[in-house]
SEZAVEX-996850 format. One record per residue (C-alpha): residue number from 1; z, y, x. Coordinates in steps of 0.02 Angstrom, whole numbers. Layout:
BEGIN
    i      zz      yy      xx
  NUM       Z       Y       X
...
***
This chain:
BEGIN
    i      zz      yy      xx
    1    5095    6948    5182
    2    5197    6790    5207
    3    5108    6627    5164
    4    5204    6530    5030
    5    5264    6354    5068
    6    5144    6276    4942
    7    4996    6357    5031
    8    5058    6301    5201
    9    5083    6124    5135
   10    4905    6118    5069
   11    4839    6184    5236
   12    4931    6047    5327
   13    4866    5920    5202
   14    4688    5980    5234
   15    4715    5961    5422
   16    4788    5787    5402
   17    4644    5734    5289
   18    4519    5801    5415
   19    4599    5707    5560
   20    4609    5544    5460
   21    4428    5565    5405
   22    4370    5593    5584
   23    4467    5439    5642
   24    4394    5328    5505
   25    4218    5392    5539
   26    4239    5364    5726
   27    4300    5186    5697
   28    4151    5151    5584
   29    4029    5209    5719
   30    4116    5107    5853
   31    4113    4950    5745
   32    3925    4971    5726
   33    3904    4966    5915
   34    4020    4821    5961
   35    3941    4659    6020
   36    3923    4534    5879
   37    3957    4355    5931
   38    3885    4237    5801
   39    3947    4075    5880
   40    4115    4065    5968
   41    4043    3949    6101
   42    3936    4095    6162
   43    4084    4209    6202
   44    4137    4118    6362
   45    3963    4123    6443
   46    3948    4305    6390
   47    4105    4346    6490
   48    4045    4240    6638
   49    3880    4335    6642
   50    3967    4483    6725
   51    3933    4607    6587
   52    4013    4779    6586
   53    4199    4766    6553
   54    4296    4789    6444
   55    4193    4687    6321
   56    4233    4735    6141
   57    4164    4608    6018
   58    4174    4553    5837
   59    4197    4368    5799
   60    4232    4264    5644
   61    4308    4093    5616
   62    4446    3996    5531
   63    4629    4005    5580
   64    4688    3850    5675
   65    4834    3798    5784
   66    4894    3647    5882
   67    5072    3677    5819
   68    5064    3752    5642
   69    5223    3799    5549
   70    5269    3700    5392
   71    5328    3827    5263
   72    5490    3785    5173
   73    5453    3857    5001
   74    5263    3863    4979
   75    5224    3698    5065
   76    5085    3785    5163
   77    5048    3761    5348
   78    5028    3926    5436
   79    5026    4014    5604
   80    5124    4170    5555
   81    5267    4160    5431
   82    5383    4299    5371
   83    5532    4264    5259
   84    5638    4393    5169
   85    5785    4377    5051
   86    5842    4524    4943
   87    6002    4533    4842
   88    5966    4615    4673
   89    6105    4693    4573
   90    6155    4827    4449
   91    6270    4964    4508
   92    6374    5089    4411
   93    6327    5268    4451
   94    6425    5429    4430
   95    6340    5464    4263
   96    6420    5307    4190
   97    6260    5204    4176
   98    6198    5048    4264
   99    6048    5061    4379
  100    5956    4921    4468
  101    5954    4914    4658
  102    5927    4788    4798
  103    5983    4757    4976
  104    5896    4658    5113
  105    5997    4505    5161
  106    5878    4413    5276
  107    5717    4449    5371
  108    5640    4319    5486
  109    5471    4307    5571
  110    5389    4159    5659
  111    5223    4145    5750
  112    5143    4006    5851
  113    4991    4017    5967
  114    4835    4014    5859
  115    4649    4033    5873
  116    4489    4053    5773
  117    4376    3901    5763
  118    4198    3896    5694
  119    4154    3718    5741
  120    4070    3769    5904
  121    4218    3839    6000
  122    4386    3924    5989
  123    4453    4097    6033
  124    4640    4137    6037
  125    4698    4295    5948
  126    4843    4399    6018
  127    4943    4536    5930
  128    4861    4516    5759
  129    5010    4586    5664
  130    4983    4757    5745
  131    4798    4761    5704
  132    4718    4870    5571
  133    4670    4779    5412
  134    4796    4638    5440
  135    4905    4586    5294
  136    5002    4426    5264
  137    4971    4350    5092
  138    5121    4301    4986
  139    5138    4112    4992
  140    5292    4097    4883
  141    5403    4213    4781
  142    5560    4142    4701
  143    5705    4226    4609
  144    5870    4132    4611
  145    5992    4192    4480
  146    6167    4232    4537
  147    6287    4086    4525
  148    6446    4176    4572
  149    6615    4117    4506
  150    6703    4208    4366
  151    6832    4277    4488
  152    6699    4341    4610
  153    6598    4413    4466
  154    6751    4503    4399
  155    6791    4577    4569
  156    6611    4638    4588
  157    6617    4714    4414
  158    6777    4809    4454
  159    6687    4878    4608
  160    6544    4937    4499
  161    6422    4795    4532
  162    6335    4662    4427
  163    6249    4532    4535
  164    6080    4475    4466
  165    6018    4356    4600
  166    5919    4335    4760
  167    5732    4361    4778
  168    5652    4258    4917
  169    5477    4298    4976
  170    5377    4195    5099
  171    5220    4273    5174
  172    5102    4160    5268
  173    4940    4164    5367
  174    4883    3988    5321
  175    4777    3877    5431
  176    4597    3873    5370
  177    4595    4059    5326
  178    4430    4145    5367
  179    4454    4301    5473
  180    4350    4432    5563
  181    4423    4503    5725
  182    4365    4655    5821
  183    4443    4678    5993
  184    4429    4655    6180
  185    4374    4482    6239
  186    4451    4416    6400
  187    4453    4251    6495
  188    4594    4189    6605
  189    4589    4084    6763
  190    4594    3918    6670
  191    4450    3966    6556
  192    4547    4009    6398
  193    4457    4144    6297
  194    4559    4264    6193
  195    4536    4425    6098
  196    4665    4565    6100
  197    4691    4750    6070
  198    4575    4855    6179
  199    4650    4985    6294
  200    4545    5110    6197
  201    4457    5085    6032
  202    4488    4998    5865
  203    4574    4831    5841
  204    4544    4745    5674
  205    4598    4578    5601
  206    4535    4561    5424
  207    4472    4436    5295
  208    4324    4554    5267
  209    4157    4531    5356
  210    4111    4660    5489
  211    3980    4745    5379
  212    4107    4763    5239
  213    4234    4838    5359
  214    4104    4966    5418
  215    4058    5009    5238
  216    4240    5033    5187
  217    4278    5144    5337
  218    4123    5249    5304
  219    4173    5269    5121
  220    4350    5317    5171
  221    4286    5445    5298
  222    4173    5525    5166
  223    4312    5533    5037
  224    4434    5611    5161
  225    4305    5737    5222
  226    4269    5791    5043
  227    4455    5804    5005
  228    4487    5905    5164
  229    4344    6023    5122
  230    4407    6047    4946
  231    4584    6075    5010
  232    4521    6209    5131
  233    4421    6295    4995
  234    4569    6294    4878
  235    4676    6377    5012
  236    4557    6520    5052
  237    4654    6675    5008
  238    4793    6571    4930
  239    4955    6667    4910
  240    5040    6562    4779
  241    5003    6406    4678
  242    4953    6420    4495
  243    5105    6435    4383
  244    5054    6283    4282
  245    5017    6168    4430
  246    5152    6071    4520
  247    5154    6022    4704
  248    5126    5842    4650
  249    4973    5891    4548
  250    4899    5984    4697
  251    4929    5834    4809
  252    4853    5711    4684
  253    4700    5824    4664
  254    4671    5833    4852
  255    4719    5660    4913
  256    4603    5511    4887
  257    4689    5368    4796
  258    4642    5229    4919
  259    4768    5136    5027
  260    4751    5197    5207
  261    4778    5021    5275
  262    4663    4904    5177
  263    4545    5042    5114
  264    4525    4940    4954
  265    4672    4952    4834
  266    4744    5110    4757
  267    4903    5171    4841
  268    5057    5139    4733
  269    5205    5124    4853
  270    5328    5264    4894
  271    5417    5256    5062
  272    5602    5297    5068
  273    5669    5412    5138
  274    5512    5512    5186
  275    5437    5504    5011
  276    5255    5482    5066
  277    5138    5377    4958
  278    4980    5319    5048
  279    4980    5129    5042
  280    4971    4989    4915
  281    5125    4880    4894
  282    5041    4731    4979
  283    5007    4826    5141
  284    5171    4922    5137
  285    5271    4762    5161
  286    5198    4744    5335
  287    5244    4919    5395
  288    5401    4977    5482
  289    5350    5161    5498
  290    5259    5279    5381
  291    5075    5298    5434
  292    5081    5485    5396
  293    5243    5547    5474
  294    5294    5392    5579
  295    5470    5400    5505
  296    5554    5229    5489
  297    5537    5150    5316
  298    5704    5097    5242
  299    5640    5049    5070
  300    5475    5032    4976
  301    5471    5079    4792
  302    5324    5024    4684
  303    5258    5159    4567
  304    5143    5154    4416
  305    5009    5288    4424
  306    4916    5348    4270
***
């Protein structure tokens, strides 16, 4: 008998949940075994001692830089700054009604060399934006209403558009921010110590302490394992879904409701065009590809789940 598409979809969901659960559990176990460096001044001598390389460590400190960026809108001083500008408007659809939409006008990113400092030493951090757990806080969000002339507004209206204004968002990693970093520690010929993505293994940059990261990953692994098991049980002998249960209801029943990036907030962002929903809106702004299918994200739509 041919397996229906709903059954196949649930089987694939169970497999995906299982793989994600295994990955989270594996990361949690690795984080338990990494070398904990309590004082940054001790990391250099640890590398000089000729220990087994690569040396994967966890360190903590406050974000610092010799050349911080002065943010235009928020007034903050940061080491990583991302600016976006979106044009918001109403457009006339084929049904004769006005719907709200937006288009990205500007996207800029700046980063200067920066390091963690705990008062005893400093360690430079490389590639933080590609690390797990990393998210840039919103420093400023401003909406500027459209000031178009009457003639320009009339032309837009005739083309089926009503301009509302421009939304400018500034995301900043401010100096002084407390961070925990898990990665490979290295030292160059001039004695500069840095931490970067390991060739193999997890790479985390997060405001959470290492024990909290481990606890969150363990919780996520247990939730995913339970969801995968339930999905597999529900698919034993499945030939068709219940008549009164939609595909969305099946997915909501099987999938945990935690963001796969921060492992803290509920997911509430839908990626366009793939349609996957697995992240919170805060984390989704820092992604270019969907974590589930790797398809490029063209738009993020916030949803309200009940």
